[in-house]
N, C-alpha and C positions, 0 to 999 in steps of 0.2 A: 137680157140673158142673165142667167144665174152665175154666181161666183162660187168656186170651190176653194177652200183654204185648208191646208194641212199644217198642224201645229206640232211643236215639240211636246214631250211628255208634260202632263199637267200636275204632277205630284208636288214638285218643288217650285216651279215657276208657272203660275196660273195666268193664262192669257185669253182663255175662251170668252170671258165676259167682255173684255175690251174689244176683242176681235168681232164678236157678234154686234156690239153696239156700233162699231165703225162701219158695219154693213148697212146701217140705217134700218134694220129690221124692227118693225113695230108690232107685228102680229105674233101669233102663237108659234112656238118652236118645238118640234118633235125631238124627243130625247131617245137615243138608242144606246143603252148601256147593258145589253144582255151579256156582254163579255164579262161583266162582274158576277154573273151567275147568281148564287143565292144572296148576294149583296145588292141585287138590282134595285130593290125598293129603298135602299139607303141613298136616296138621290137628293136630299135636301140641300147639300152644299152645291151640287151642280145646278139645281133649280135656282138657287140664290144667285149664282153667277149670271143666270139668264133673266134676272130681275123678276122672277116669279112667273114668267110666261112659258116655262117649259112644260111639255106634256109627255110623260113617260109612256112609250109604246108597250112596255112590259113584255118584251118578246120572250125572255127566259121564263117568266111566269106562265105565259101562254103555252110555251112548249111543254112545260110540266103538266099543264092541264090536258094537252093533247095526248101525251104519253099515258096519262092516267085513265083517259076515257076511250081512246081508240087502240084497242089491243092489237089489231092487225098492223097498224102503222108502227106501234111501239116495238113489235117483234122485228119488223123490217129495219127499224132504226138501230136496234141493238145489233142485228146481224151486220149492218153496214159499218157500225163502229168497230166491231171485232175484226171484220175483213180489212178495214182501213188500217187498223193498228198492225195487223200482220203484214200488209203491203208495205207500210212504213218501215217495219223492221228489216225486211229484205232489201228495200230501197236503200236504207242506211248502210247495210253491209256492202252492197254493190258500189254505192257512192263513195264511201271512204276508201275502198280499194282503188277506184278510179282516180280520186284526188291524190292518193299516195303515189300513184304511177306518174302523175304530172310532176309532183315534187321530185321524185327520183330521177326522172328524165332531165328536169331543169338543172339538177345539181351534178349531172354527169358531164365531164369534159368532152367536148366534141372537136375533133381535129379536122374532119372533112365536111363540116357544115351540115352534118346529119341531125345534130341536136335540135335546132329550131323546127325542122320538119317533124321530128319525132314528138316534140313538145306540143305542137299544134294538133297532131294526130291524137295525142293523149288527152288534150283538152276537148277535142271533139267527142272522144269516148265518154267524158264526163257529161257533156250535153246530151249524148244519146241515152245515158242512164236517166237524166232528167226527163227526156221525152218519153221514155218507157214508163216511168212512174206516172206522168201526166196522162198518158193514154190508158193505163190501168185504172187510174182514179176516175177518168171519164166513164169507163165501162162500169165501175162500181155505182156511179150515180145513175147511169142508165138502168142498171139492174134493180136498184131500189125503187126507181120511179115506175118500172114495169111491175114490180111485186106489190107495191103499195102506193099507187099514184096519189100524191097530195091533193090533186084536183077532185078526187073521188071521196075524200074524207069530209064528212059533214062538219066535224069539229074544227078542222083546219079552215074550211070554207067560212065558217062563222067568224073565226078570229081574223081571217083575211079581210072580211067585210068591215069589221070594226077598225082594223088598222088603216085600211084605205080611206075610211070616212075621216079619221083623225088627220091623216096626211093631207087630205084635200083641204083641211082648214088651217094648215100650218104654212107659214111663210118661209121657214128655214128648218134645217135638220142638223142636229149635232150628234156625232157618233163617237162614243168614248172608247177607251181601251179595254184591257182585260184579256180573257182567253179568246184568242182569235179564232180558234176552232169552233167554240160555242157561238161566237158572234156571227161567223159566216153561216153556220148551220141554221141559226134562227132566221137570219135574213133570207136565206134560200128557201126554207120550208114555207115561210109566210109570204114569199114572193114580194118582198118589200121593194117597191119601185120608187126611186127618187125622181120627183117631177123635174122636168127640164128647167122650169122657172124657179125652182127652189134652190136657195144658196145652201151649201153644205159645209160645215166645219167639223173636222175630224182629227183625232190624234191617236198615237200608239197603234193598237190593233185596229182602231177605226180608220186610221190613215191607210194601213195595209189593205183593208177590205175594199177600198175604193180603186185599187189598182187591178191589173189583170193577172199578175203573178205574185203570189204571197210567198215570201221567202223567210224561213225561220233561221236565226243565227244567234250564236253566243260563244264567243271565243274564251270566255271566262266562266263557263259552266262548272259546277262541282265535279262532274265526271271527266273534266279535262277538255282540251281543245278538240272540237269535232267540226266536220265540214258543214257549211250552211246548207239547209235543205229546202227544196221546193216543197211547199205544203199544200197549196190549193190555188184555185183560180178565184179572183176577187170579182167585184161588181163591174169592173171595167170602165168606170167613170173617168179614170185617168190612165189610159193605156200607155204602154211603153215606159212605165216607171216602176222601179222596185223601191218601196219605202223601207227605210232602215231606221226605225225609232231607237232612241237610247244608243246611238252609234258609238259615242265616246265610252260608254260603260260596257258595251257588249262586243266591240270589234277592236282588234289589235291594229289600230290605225297607223302605228309607227312601223309595222311590219309590211313594207311596201310590196314585197314579193307575194305575201299571202293575199293582200288586198288586190293585187293585180290579177291573181288567179280568179278571185271573186268577180271582178269587173269584166274580165275577158270571157268568163263563163256565161254571163248574161250580157253579152256584147250588144244585143239588139235593144237593151233597156238602159235607161239612165238611173243610176244608183243614187237615190236622194237621201242625204243624211238629215235626220230630224232629231236634233238634240234640244236640250232645255232652251226655251226662248225663241225657237225657230217659228217663223210665220211665213209660209210659202203660199202665195195667192195665184190662183188661176182664174182671172176674170173673164166674163162673157163667154164661158164655155171653152176657153183655151186649154190646151194640154201641153204646150211647150213650157219648159221650165223658165221661170222669170229670173231676171237679174237678181243676184244676191243669193240664190239657192246654192247650197253646198253639195257637191257630188264627188263620187270616186271616179277618177279617170282610169284609163286602161293601164296606166303605169302604176296604179295603186296609190296615187297621191290624192289628197283632198284639194279640189279646186272650187272656185266660186264662179258661177255663171255670170258672164258679162265683165269679169275683172280683166283689166288690161294686162 
């Protein structure tokens, strides 16, 4: 069975090379770095970490080719992007109001034990906003598939054939970071299927793409503190996990109340912190978090799986 490994960010602490070598991979390795967008071809450093055995799937380049040659699909893709942007705007408005309500209720003194009930009800309202967004996004995807089915595009079909042939020859796949929206879109349009026998190593946006719920977060953004947002569904290779790359840089981890809201909001998921140097292995198709993984618990504290 294959192994899936999630790494911390690779900008300052590079571990992808040693991680892949430790897997004993000797064959070709597919590289997915479409999240880098126009820098996708600048892959010499990544290929070097893979001892020259990396093969770039060039998904972003292929997407640009599709958009330039298939006008029908390109028009549908632009419409999808515009509608998704509008959906995210209204989602953000509703979400922030719901989060503000949770915080307001939590800070209100309760004499007759109504407070905890009200807070849980407010939290459920946040989850309902997330569910509404997810349902609307699913409908958007159905709409674009009905308007311009990728399966009916000759250009997309040609690229899918090439991608599939390359993947059939690769022993492992590495998925880099970058723009998670672009990464997910290219993976989805080209129907990139990770073979069950292939080991996968991913970090940053790539790690997020392997889960079933992709959550965007940044407590230190230039526009100020805003609520974490559900963005999209991932590939689902690691279900039940929300990957949080750059956690120390992007989350107010010392604000336990705020972190508790985040953890309770996604209570059915395990919130995995992926900071510099993190190496989280899921061997033999496992999806349970291994010992040593750092997670956010429901109290908003960072805990280590398996720690006494």
